[in-house]
C-alpha positions in Angstrom: 21.5 -28.8 1.3 21.8 -30.4 4.7 19.0 -32.1 6.5 18.3 -29.1 8.7 18.0 -26.8 5.7 15.6 -29.2 4.1 13.5 -29.3 7.2 13.4 -25.6 7.4 12.4 -25.4 3.7 9.6 -27.9 4.2 8.3 -26.1 7.3 8.3 -22.8 5.4 6.3 -24.3 2.5 3.7 -25.7 4.9 0.7 -23.4 4.7 -0.5 -24.3 8.3 2.9 -23.3 9.7 3.0 -20.1 7.6 -0.5 -19.1 8.7 0.3 -20.0 12.3 3.4 -17.8 12.3 1.5 -14.8 10.9 -1.3 -15.3 13.4 1.3 -15.5 16.2 3.0 -12.3 15.1 -0.4 -10.5 14.9 -1.7 -11.8 18.2 1.7 -11.1 19.9 1.7 -7.5 18.7 -2.0 -7.1 19.7 -1.1 -8.3 23.2 1.7 -5.8 23.4 -0.7 -3.0 22.2 -3.4 -4.0 24.8 -1.3 -4.8 27.9 -0.8 -1.2 29.1 -4.2 0.1 28.1 -7.2 0.8 30.3 -10.5 -0.2 28.6 -12.5 2.5 30.3 -10.0 5.2 29.2 -10.1 3.8 25.6 -13.9 4.0 25.6 -13.8 7.5 27.0 -11.6 8.7 24.3 -13.8 7.2 21.6 -16.9 8.7 23.2 -15.4 12.2 23.2 -14.6 12.1 19.4 -14.8 15.4 17.6 -17.2 14.4 14.8 -16.6 17.4 12.4 -12.8 16.7 12.5 -13.5 13.0 12.0 -15.6 13.9 8.9 -12.6 16.0 7.7 -10.3 13.0 8.2 -12.6 10.8 6.2 -12.6 13.4 3.4 -8.8 13.4 3.4 -8.8 9.6 3.2 -11.1 9.6 0.2 -8.9 12.3 -1.5 -5.9 10.1 -0.8 -7.5 7.2 -2.6 -8.6 9.4 -5.5 -5.1 10.9 -6.0 -3.6 7.4 -5.8 -6.0 6.3 -8.6 -4.9 9.4 -10.6 -1.2 8.5 -10.2 -1.9 4.9 -11.2 -3.7 6.0 -14.3 -0.9 8.4 -15.1 1.7 5.6 -15.0 0.0 4.0 -18.0 0.5 7.2 -20.1 0.6 7.8 -23.0 -1.6 4.7 -23.5 -5.4 5.3 -23.5 -6.9 4.3 -20.2 -10.4 4.0 -18.5 -11.5 6.9 -16.4 -10.0 7.6 -13.0 -13.1 6.2 -11.3 -12.4 2.8 -12.7 -9.0 2.8 -11.0 -10.5 4.2 -7.8 -12.9 1.2 -7.6 -10.1 -1.2 -8.3 -8.1 0.3 -5.4 -11.0 -0.1 -3.0 -11.6 -3.7 -4.0 -7.9 -4.3 -3.4 -8.2 -3.0 0.1 -11.2 -5.2 0.7 -9.2 -8.2 -0.4 -6.3 -7.2 1.9 -8.8 -6.8 4.8 -10.5 -10.2 4.6 -7.9 -12.4 2.9 -4.5 -13.6 4.2 -1.2 -13.0 2.4 -1.9 -9.5 1.2 -3.4 -10.8 -2.0 -5.1 -7.6 -2.8 -2.4 -6.8 -5.4 -3.8 -9.7 -7.5 -7.2 -8.0 -7.5 -5.7 -4.9 -8.9 -3.9 -6.7 -11.7 -7.1 -8.6 -12.5 -9.5 -5.7 -12.5 -7.5 -3.2 -14.5 -5.6 -5.9 -16.4 -8.8 -7.0 -18.2 -8.7 -3.8 -20.2 -5.1 -2.7 -20.0 -3.3 -6.1 -20.1 -2.3 -8.1 -17.0 1.4 -7.9 -17.6 1.4 -4.1 -18.2 -0.8 -3.7 -15.1 1.5 -5.7 -13.0 4.4 -3.5 -14.1 2.5 -0.4 -13.2 2.0 -1.7 -9.7 5.7 -2.6 -9.4 6.6 0.9 -10.5 4.1 2.4 -8.1 5.6 0.5 -5.2 9.0 1.7 -6.2 7.7 5.3 -6.1 6.2 4.8 -2.7 9.4 3.3 -1.4 11.4 6.4 -2.7 8.8 8.7 -1.0 9.2 6.7 2.2 12.9 7.1 2.2 12.6 10.8 1.5 10.1 11.3 4.2 12.3 9.5 6.7 15.3 11.6 5.8 13.3 14.8 6.4 12.3 13.3 9.7 15.8 12.6 11.0 16.1 15.9 13.0 12.9 15.0 14.9 13.6 11.3 15.5 14.6 11.3 19.1 14.1 7.7 20.4 12.7 6.5 17.1 16.0 5.5 15.6 14.7 1.9 15.6 13.3 2.6 12.1 16.7 3.0 10.6 17.4 -0.6 9.6 14.0 -1.0 8.0 14.2 2.2 6.0 17.8 1.5 4.9 16.7 -1.9 3.7 13.9 -0.3 1.7 16.4 2.1 0.3 18.8 -0.6 -0.9 16.0 -2.6 -2.5 14.6 0.4 -4.3 18.0 1.5 -5.6 18.8 -2.0 -6.9 15.4 -2.3 -8.4 15.5 1.0 -10.2 19.0 0.2 -11.6 17.6 -3.1 -12.9 14.6 -1.4 -14.5 16.7 1.2 -16.2 19.2 -1.4 -17.5 16.4 -3.6 -18.9 14.6 -0.7 -20.5 17.8 0.8 -21.9 18.9 -2.5 -23.5 15.4 -3.7 -24.4 16.1 -4.4 -28.1 19.3 -6.5 -27.5 17.4 -8.4 -24.8 14.4 -9.1 -27.0 16.7 -10.3 -29.8 18.5 -12.5 -27.5 15.3 -13.9 -26.1 14.0 -14.7 -29.6 16.7 -17.4 -29.9 14.9 -19.5 -27.3 11.5 -21.0 -27.4 10.5 -19.5 -24.0 11.7 -16.2 -25.3 9.4 -16.3 -28.3 6.5 -17.3 -26.0 7.1 -14.5 -23.6 7.9 -11.8 -26.3 4.4 -10.3 -26.2 4.1 -9.9 -22.4 7.8 -8.7 -22.2 7.2 -6.0 -24.8 4.1 -4.8 -22.9 6.1 -4.8 -19.6 8.9 -2.8 -21.2 6.5 -0.3 -22.7 5.0 0.3 -19.3 8.3 0.7 -17.6 9.5 3.2 -20.2 8.4 5.9 -17.8 11.3 4.9 -15.5 13.8 6.4 -17.9 11.9 9.6 -18.8 13.0 12.1 -16.2 10.1 14.5 -16.7 7.5 11.7 -16.3 9.4 10.2 -13.4 9.6 13.5 -11.6 5.8 14.1 -12.2 5.0 10.7 -10.7 7.3 11.4 -7.7 5.4 14.7 -7.3 2.1 12.8 -7.2 3.6 10.4 -4.6 4.8 13.3 -2.4 1.4 14.9 -2.5 -0.3 11.6 -1.6 2.2 11.3 1.3 1.3 14.8 2.5 -2.4 13.9 2.4 -1.9 10.8 4.5 0.0 12.8 7.1 -2.7 15.5 7.2 -5.3 12.8 7.6 -3.4 11.2 10.5 -2.9 14.6 12.1 -6.5 15.7 11.8 -7.6 12.4 13.3 -5.2 13.0 16.2 -6.9 16.3 16.8 -10.3 14.6 16.6 -9.4 12.2 19.4 -8.1 15.0 21.5 -4.4 13.9 21.2 -2.2 17.0 21.1 1.2 16.2 19.5 3.4 18.0 17.0 2.9 17.4 13.2 6.2 15.4 13.3 4.3 12.7 15.3 1.9 12.2 12.4 4.8 12.2 10.0 6.7 9.6 12.0 3.5 7.6 12.4 3.1 7.4 8.7 6.7 6.1 8.3 6.2 3.5 11.0 2.9 2.2 9.5 4.4 2.0 6.0 7.2 -0.2 7.4 4.9 -2.1 9.8 2.3 -3.2 7.3 5.0 -5.0 5.4 5.4 -7.4 8.3 3.6 -10.8 7.7 0.4 -10.7 9.8 -3.3 -11.5 9.8 -5.5 -9.7 7.3 -5.6 -5.9 7.6 -2.3 -6.1 9.6 -4.4 -6.6 12.8 -2.2 -6.3 15.9 1.0 -5.1 14.0 -0.8 -2.0 12.9 -2.1 -1.2 16.4 1.2 -1.9 18.1 3.1 0.3 15.7 0.7 3.2 16.5 1.0 2.7 20.2 4.9 2.6 20.0 5.1 5.8 18.0 2.5 7.9 20.0 3.9 6.8 23.4 7.2 8.4 22.3 5.3 11.7 22.4 4.0 11.2 26.0 0.6 10.0 24.8 -0.9 7.4 27.2 -1.2 3.8 25.9 -4.9 3.9 26.2 -5.3 7.1 24.1 -2.8 5.7 21.6 -4.8 2.4 21.3 -8.1 4.4 20.9 -6.5 6.3 18.0 -5.1 3.1 16.5 -8.6 1.5 16.5 -10.1 4.6 14.7 -7.3 4.9 12.2 -7.5 1.2 11.4 -11.2 1.4 10.8 -10.7 4.5 8.6 -7.9 2.9 6.5 -9.2 -0.6 6.1 -12.9 -0.8 6.9 -14.1 2.4 5.2 -12.7 1.6 1.7 -13.8 -2.0 2.2 -17.4 -0.9 2.7 -17.1 1.2 -0.5 -15.8 -1.8 -2.3 -18.7 -4.0 -1.0 -21.1 -1.4 -2.3 -19.5 -1.4 -5.7 -19.5 -5.2 -5.8 -23.1 -5.3 -4.8 -24.0 -2.8 -7.5 -22.2 -5.0 -10.1 -23.8 -8.2 -8.8 -21.0 -9.6 -6.5 -19.6 -11.3 -9.6 -16.1 -10.9 -10.9 -17.3 -11.9 -14.3 -19.4 -8.7 -14.4 -16.2 -6.7 -14.6 -14.9 -8.8 -17.5 -18.3 -8.8 -19.3 -18.7 -5.0 -19.1 -15.0 -4.1 -19.7 -15.3 -2.8 -23.2 -18.5 -0.9 -22.8 -17.0 0.8 -19.7 -14.0 1.7 -21.8 -16.2 3.4 -24.4 -18.0 5.3 -21.7 -15.0 6.4 -19.7 -12.8 9.3 -20.6 -9.5 8.5 -22.1 -6.3 10.4 -21.5 
């Protein structure tokens, strides 16, 4: 590696530089989202909110989280699992972590909370499979959107990249699961293979769903339903703010946000989230001020609302992660298995 490459590597490994870059991305995107907006118009849109429709959007958001918890629990099948509520709480705590901590570390909270009872390796594999299902759904949603794209073709490269990653990942999963016994026997020849044998078996057992067509189709069906709920929530919230656009706008907005929140940014994707909303809605002749108002409300609904639920849960359990560990087995006995 040449000197320039080493300098780049050292810079990339420096946490101050990394955090500075993510902050710069967020603040730059936030500036772009704010520059064409009129604060008075933003406040006016917020003041004219249709509260019944807002309540309906909140209900759809809760349903989305609930069905996401159901899907996550189903990925563990046929292993016995805690009740769906346990997975729901874990998801809200995950969103809280993503809201207040940098680096999108909420996924670690998921692995820790459910992994205490289901095994951390197995839980990590369910999260990976869930992300693959979401990526497949994103690609399918984008394909259905192509006739309505108009000037939004800028999403092509990101979605195609997601498609390539998903296809390669699924091929890898199927190959590993299909040849699990030869791989395990080969690994037993090495010391590290014997050490990792237990976690590897747990991982392969969890990924077994990837080669069962019926289960995989069921999980994809859950993912499609979750996608529809998020689109309906976005559309109802648009109506609540008085923004009149076709349903395709909410669909495209969902695609853009799924792509946008993957960009390194400050916690809760501040700035990047708002700019993505403004870019999409202005394609449908919505003013930048109205689009920014909607972005603020949607951001609060997606990040702050579940975070407050998680804070309530953590308060009820004593603000102590050890509480989850200490009460894990009693909770399992109380919860419904399936």
